[in-house]
C-alpha positions in Angstrom: 129.4 135.9 43.1 129.2 139.3 44.8 125.8 138.8 46.5 122.5 140.2 45.3 122.2 143.0 42.8 121.7 145.7 45.5 123.6 145.0 48.7 123.2 148.1 50.9 125.8 148.6 53.6 125.3 150.7 56.7 127.3 153.9 56.9 130.3 153.6 59.2 130.5 149.9 58.4 133.6 148.0 59.5 136.1 147.2 56.9 136.8 143.6 55.9 140.1 142.3 57.3 142.3 139.5 55.9 143.8 136.5 57.6 146.4 133.9 56.7 143.6 131.4 56.2 142.4 132.0 52.6 139.7 129.3 52.8 137.6 130.8 55.5 134.1 131.7 54.4 133.8 135.2 52.9 137.5 135.8 53.5 139.2 137.8 50.8 142.5 136.6 49.4 145.5 137.1 51.7 149.0 137.7 50.3 151.8 139.1 52.3 153.1 140.7 49.1 149.9 142.9 49.1 151.5 144.8 52.0 153.6 146.6 49.4 150.5 148.3 48.1 149.1 149.4 51.4 146.0 151.6 51.3 143.4 151.8 48.6 144.7 155.1 47.3 142.6 157.7 45.4 145.2 158.5 42.7 144.6 155.4 40.7 146.2 155.2 37.3 147.8 152.7 34.9 150.4 150.7 36.8 153.6 152.8 36.4 155.5 150.5 38.8 155.8 148.1 35.8 158.7 150.3 34.7 160.9 149.4 37.7 159.6 145.9 38.2 160.5 145.0 34.6 164.2 145.3 35.5 163.9 142.5 38.0 162.9 138.8 38.0 159.8 138.7 40.1 157.2 140.3 37.8 154.4 137.8 37.5 152.4 137.5 34.3 149.0 135.7 34.3 149.0 132.4 32.4 147.1 129.2 32.5 150.2 127.3 31.4 150.9 126.4 35.0 148.6 125.5 37.8 150.2 128.3 39.8 148.7 130.7 37.2 151.9 132.7 36.7 155.0 133.0 34.6 157.9 135.6 35.0 158.4 138.3 32.5 161.9 138.4 31.0 163.9 141.2 32.8 165.1 144.0 30.6 162.6 143.5 27.8 159.8 146.0 26.9 157.2 146.5 29.6 154.2 144.1 29.4 150.6 145.5 29.2 149.0 146.2 32.6 146.2 143.7 31.9 148.6 140.8 31.7 150.1 141.3 35.1 149.1 138.5 37.5 147.0 138.9 40.6 148.7 139.6 43.9 146.7 136.8 45.4 148.0 133.3 45.2 146.2 131.1 42.6 145.0 128.6 45.2 143.5 131.5 47.2 141.7 132.6 44.1 140.3 129.2 43.5 139.0 129.1 47.0 136.8 132.1 46.2 136.0 131.3 42.6 134.6 127.9 43.4 131.7 129.5 45.3 130.4 131.0 42.1 130.9 128.1 39.6 128.9 124.8 39.3 130.6 122.1 41.3 133.5 124.5 42.0 135.0 123.8 38.5 136.8 126.8 36.8 137.6 126.7 33.1 140.6 128.0 31.3 142.3 128.0 27.9 146.0 127.1 27.3 147.7 125.3 24.4 149.1 122.0 25.4 152.4 120.4 24.2 150.2 117.6 22.7 147.7 119.2 20.3 145.4 116.2 20.9 144.8 117.4 24.4 143.4 120.7 23.2 143.5 124.1 24.9 140.4 123.7 27.1 140.9 122.6 30.7 139.0 122.5 34.0 140.4 123.3 37.4 139.1 122.5 40.9 140.3 122.9 44.5 140.3 119.3 45.7 141.5 119.7 49.3 142.0 122.7 51.6 142.9 122.0 55.3 144.0 125.1 57.2 144.5 126.6 60.6 145.3 130.1 61.9 149.0 129.9 61.0 149.2 127.5 58.0 147.2 126.3 55.1 147.4 123.5 52.5 145.8 123.3 49.2 145.5 120.6 46.5 144.4 121.6 43.0 143.5 119.3 40.1 143.3 120.0 36.3 141.5 117.9 33.6 141.7 118.3 29.8 138.6 116.6 28.3 139.2 117.0 24.6 141.4 113.9 24.1 139.3 111.7 26.3 136.1 112.6 24.4 137.8 112.0 21.1 139.3 108.7 22.1 136.0 107.3 23.6 134.1 108.4 20.6 136.6 106.7 18.3 136.5 103.6 20.5 132.7 103.3 20.4 132.5 104.1 16.7 135.0 101.4 15.7 133.5 98.7 17.9 131.6 96.1 16.0 129.5 95.2 19.1 129.3 96.4 22.7 131.0 93.9 24.9 133.3 93.8 28.0 136.4 94.4 26.0 135.1 97.6 24.7 134.3 98.7 28.3 137.9 97.9 29.3 139.4 99.7 26.4 137.2 102.7 27.1 138.3 102.7 30.8 142.0 102.8 29.7 141.4 106.2 28.1 139.9 107.5 31.3 143.0 106.8 33.3 145.4 108.3 30.7 147.7 110.3 32.9 148.3 112.9 30.2 144.7 114.2 30.8 145.4 115.1 34.4 147.6 117.6 36.3 147.9 118.1 40.0 149.5 120.8 42.2 150.0 121.3 45.9 150.6 124.5 47.9 151.4 125.1 51.5 152.0 128.4 53.3 153.3 128.8 56.9 153.5 131.8 59.1 157.0 132.2 60.6 156.8 134.5 63.6 154.5 137.5 63.6 155.1 138.7 60.0 157.2 136.4 57.9 155.8 133.6 55.7 157.0 130.7 53.7 155.2 129.4 50.6 156.0 126.0 49.1 154.5 124.6 45.9 154.9 121.7 43.6 152.9 120.6 40.5 153.0 117.9 37.9 151.6 118.5 34.4 150.1 115.4 32.9 151.5 115.9 29.4 155.0 116.7 30.6 157.8 115.0 32.6 159.0 116.1 35.9 157.7 118.4 38.6 157.6 122.2 38.8 158.7 123.3 42.3 158.8 126.8 43.9 159.8 128.3 47.2 159.0 131.9 48.4 160.1 133.4 51.7 158.8 137.0 52.5 160.0 139.0 55.5 158.4 142.5 55.8 160.4 145.2 57.5 159.3 148.7 58.6 159.6 150.2 55.2 160.9 147.3 53.0 160.1 143.8 51.9 162.8 141.1 51.8 162.0 138.3 49.4 163.8 135.1 48.6 162.4 133.0 45.7 163.6 129.8 44.1 162.1 127.6 41.3 163.0 124.4 39.6 162.3 125.1 36.8 161.1 128.7 36.4 158.7 129.6 33.5 159.4 132.9 31.7 157.4 134.6 28.9 159.1 137.1 26.6 157.5 140.1 24.9 156.7 138.0 21.8 154.5 135.6 23.9 157.0 132.7 23.8 157.6 130.6 26.9 161.0 129.4 28.2 161.8 127.1 31.0 165.0 127.9 33.0 166.1 124.7 34.9 166.9 126.7 38.1 166.2 130.2 39.0 167.0 131.8 42.4 166.6 135.5 43.4 167.1 137.6 46.6 165.4 141.0 46.5 165.0 144.0 48.8 162.4 146.5 47.8 161.0 149.6 49.4 157.2 149.8 49.7 155.4 151.1 46.7 154.3 154.7 47.3 151.5 156.6 45.6 154.2 159.0 44.6 157.8 159.7 45.4 161.0 157.6 45.6 161.2 153.8 45.3 164.3 151.6 45.0 165.2 147.9 44.7 168.3 145.8 44.8 169.1 142.1 44.7 170.9 139.1 43.3 169.7 136.6 40.8 171.1 133.3 39.6 170.1 131.1 36.6 171.5 127.6 36.1 171.1 125.4 33.1 170.2 126.2 29.5 166.8 127.7 28.8 164.4 125.4 27.0 161.6 126.4 24.7 158.1 125.5 25.7 155.5 124.4 23.1 158.0 124.6 20.2 158.9 128.3 20.5 161.2 129.5 17.7 164.4 131.6 17.9 167.1 132.0 20.5 166.4 132.3 24.2 166.6 135.9 25.6 170.1 136.7 26.9 168.9 137.5 30.4 167.8 133.9 30.8 171.2 132.4 30.1 173.2 130.9 33.1 174.9 133.3 35.4 174.8 135.3 38.6 173.7 138.9 38.3 173.5 141.8 40.8 171.0 144.6 40.0 169.8 147.8 41.5 167.1 150.2 40.4 165.6 153.5 41.6 162.6 155.4 40.4 160.6 158.6 41.2 156.9 158.7 40.6 154.7 161.8 40.5 151.1 162.7 39.5 148.9 165.7 39.1 145.2 166.1 38.8 143.7 168.4 36.2 140.4 168.0 38.0 138.9 165.5 40.4 135.3 165.1 41.7 135.7 164.2 45.4 133.2 161.8 46.9 130.7 163.8 49.0 129.5 162.6 52.4 126.0 161.9 51.1 127.0 160.4 47.8 125.2 157.1 47.3 123.1 157.4 50.4 119.6 155.9 50.3 117.1 157.1 52.9 114.6 154.8 54.5 112.1 155.3 57.3 114.3 153.4 59.8 117.9 154.3 58.8 120.3 155.7 56.2 122.0 153.1 54.0 125.1 153.6 52.0 125.4 152.1 48.5 129.1 152.4 47.9 130.9 152.3 44.6 131.5 148.8 43.2 135.2 149.5 43.4 136.7 152.0 45.9 139.6 152.7 43.5 137.2 153.8 40.8 134.8 156.0 42.7 136.1 159.4 41.8 135.7 160.9 38.3 138.9 162.7 37.3 141.5 163.6 34.7 145.1 163.3 35.7 148.6 163.0 34.3 151.3 160.8 36.0 154.8 159.9 35.3 157.8 157.8 36.4 161.5 158.1 35.7 164.3 155.9 36.9 167.4 154.1 36.2 168.8 150.6 36.6 172.3 149.1 37.0 173.3 145.5 36.4 176.5 143.6 36.7 177.0 139.9 35.7 179.3 138.4 38.3 179.5 135.0 36.5 178.2 133.6 33.2 179.1 136.5 31.0 177.3 135.9 27.7 178.5 137.5 24.4 175.0 138.9 23.8 174.9 140.8 27.1 177.3 143.4 28.6 179.1 142.4 31.8 178.1 145.8 33.3 175.2 147.9 32.1 173.2 150.9 33.1 170.1 152.5 31.6 167.3 154.9 32.1 163.5 154.3 31.7 160.4 156.4 31.9 156.6 156.3 31.5 154.0 159.1 31.1 150.3 158.4 31.5 147.1 160.4 31.0 143.9 159.2 32.7 140.4 160.3 32.1 137.5 158.7 34.1 133.8 159.6 33.9 131.3 158.2 36.4 131.5 157.0 40.0 130.9 153.3 39.2 127.9 153.2 41.6 124.8 153.1 39.4 123.7 150.1 37.3 124.3 151.7 33.9 126.5 154.3 32.2 128.4 155.2 35.4 131.9 154.3 34.4 133.9 155.1 31.3 137.7 155.3 31.6 140.6 155.7 29.2 144.4 155.5 30.1 146.9 156.5 27.4 150.5 155.7 28.4 153.9 156.0 26.7 156.8 153.8 27.8 160.5 154.2 27.1 162.1 151.0 28.5 165.7 151.8 27.3 166.8 155.4 26.9 170.3 154.3 25.7 168.8 152.1 22.9 166.5 155.0 21.9 169.5 157.5 21.8 171.5 155.0 19.8 168.7 154.6 17.3 168.3 158.4 16.9 172.1 158.8 16.4 172.0 156.1 13.7 169.1 157.8 12.0 170.9 161.2 12.0 174.1 159.8 10.7 172.4 157.4 8.4 174.4 154.4 9.7 173.0 150.9 9.7 170.7 150.0 12.6 171.4 147.1 14.9 168.5 144.6 14.6 169.2 143.3 18.1 168.0 146.6 19.6 164.8 146.7 17.6 162.7 145.6 20.6 164.2 148.1 23.0 164.6 151.4 21.3 161.0 151.8 20.2 158.6 153.6 22.6 155.4 151.8 23.4 152.0 153.3 23.4 149.6 151.6 25.7 145.8 152.2 25.6 143.4 151.0 28.2 139.6 151.3 27.7 137.1 150.5 30.4 133.3 150.6 30.0 130.6 149.6 32.4 128.2 147.1 30.9 125.7 146.6 33.7 126.1 146.9 37.5 129.5 145.5 38.5 130.3 144.2 35.0 133.0 146.1 33.1 134.4 145.4 29.7 138.1 146.2 29.3 140.6 146.3 26.4 144.4 146.6 27.0 146.4 147.2 23.9 150.0 148.0 23.1 151.6 149.6 20.0 155.2 149.7 19.0 155.9 153.3 17.8 158.2 153.7 14.8 157.5 150.2 13.5 155.2 149.0 10.8 153.8 150.5 7.6 151.9 153.4 9.3 154.5 154.3 11.9 153.0 152.1 14.7 152.3 148.4 14.9 150.0 146.6 17.4 152.2 144.4 19.5 149.7 143.0 22.0 146.1 143.1 23.0 144.1 141.6 25.8 140.3 141.5 26.2 138.6 141.0 29.6 135.3 141.1 31.5 135.5 142.3 35.1 133.0 141.6 37.8 133.7 143.9 40.8 133.0 142.5 44.3 131.7 145.1 46.8 132.6 142.7 49.6 136.3 143.2 48.9 135.9 147.0 48.4 138.5 146.8 45.7 138.4 143.3 44.3 137.1 141.7 41.1 136.7 138.5 39.2 138.5 138.9 35.8 137.9 136.7 32.8 140.5 137.6 30.1 141.7 136.3 26.7 144.9 137.0 24.9 144.7 136.4 21.1 148.5 136.7 20.9 149.1 133.8 23.3 145.8 132.1 22.5 145.2 131.8 26.3 142.4 132.8 28.6 141.6 132.3 32.3 139.5 133.5 35.2 141.1 135.0 38.3 140.5 137.2 41.3 142.4 140.5 41.6 142.5 142.8 44.6 143.7 146.4 45.0 143.9 146.9 41.2 142.0 149.4 39.1 
């Protein structure tokens, strides 16, 4: 993973390019959606685009609950922590890279199953991956060993003597379908820029299939996306999972700028009653109830440097008798020490055309904002003590709910418990520290301001180890664990700080 410890590159080296084929040797993950984040960009900061994306239905959260490796965040709820956002590369593309660094190409993960006997530990592997220049197909398998080991141990322990019947009974446990899950993905290039992704998966401990279709058509300055899923998995801000039987969305989004104006608009349709996954308690979020909704959002992002140490022409250069070699930063997006402040402000408008639920307004409009301070020390080029970074960010996901709460406090009127999750600002802290070479330890945490005994309550935390890959210039292997969801997985992320 990542090659030898020191992998010098010649100065003026050619940049790695991506293709539709994610299974080509040494090929970085390709995802047409990455086009939205064009350019490496030097003003890297906590992902403020979460603020506008949280108003829509296509914000992916990393989870090993599905073979696809993603679930949708519930639109309109408090913004999730940056570390929980899913990779922009498809899961099957990640597995094609990860298998090169794991024994037998088997990648582990942790995710509670509906049957506790199956345990949380599972193993994933890319079983099949034919491809060509304009299409690829991938087959992924998952195996949960806990129940099999327990059943075989019990079978052997209870057997009075070893005979053919014991062998047959043991074999029955091996072919127990609840132990295995399988998923298939296929992507096709349609013309010179459009692409169609189809996927289906079957969880061994659950009935039915999980199907998804994604069509992306890039325009000059916009992306047009059509997505449909049967069912679609959502995760709310409390870490509970919900299955919506049918979810379809059509979205038009301007490309994500480093700073400036961005806007989105689209339609979304839910059909069927949301179902709790893994015995989740409480009522389903109102946004997941059946209905057709139109939504638009606009935001303006800005940033300012207090100071920034620009990379010099000779930084990282190693001289030899024959030539000059460049030893670049482990991550192009983390190569400049700096202190900066950034912010985003925007508004959203939603209208429910059908399926008006008593818990949601037929027409609603709101404002949101985020402010982030970033401090980074080190260029992330040396083996030790060359990267320390802290991001402190305050989010207001609903200005109307906050204003209502302030008014209730001033007038001493009773507060509405339903708005408790929206009015409170969130304080997000991200801490990154280089351990050795390309390995970085990271902690993402979120606090609900104005709640709890001491005026703030920890709402979420995520721990991760990151292994940066110089080959991808801004790519890394991330192993994370969420104590709140009791989940963990390993994934590849590109163009993310």
